[in-house]
C-alpha positions, 0 to 999 in steps of 0.5 A: 517373862522378864529379861534379865539386864544382863541380855539388853544391850544399851546406847545412847546419842550425845546431841553435841551440835551448835554454832557454840559462838559465844563460848569458842568451841564445842559446849560439850569442851567446856570444862567439868571439874577434872574433865570436859561435859563430854568426857563427864558424860562418857564416864557416866556412860561408860559406868552404867556398862553402855554398849554404844556410845554416839557423839552427834555434831555439826558438821565441821566439829567431828575434828573436837569429837573424834577419838573421844572413845564413840562414835563419831557422826556429822550431820 
């Protein structure tokens, strides 16, 4: 028997690590249309009714990602 879709919980990890030395800032913060790549992904996952979105980033990059409607984890 299949569960109804309303009983499923979807969580997402966005991988945002990496030095981005040539770019000068984290890749997820680069422009994408009217927002950044991260903003685009957050909008997409918000429209998909995700329960939780977490951005995994490099240690020291938390300052860029915290406060973006997502959980921020540095590794």
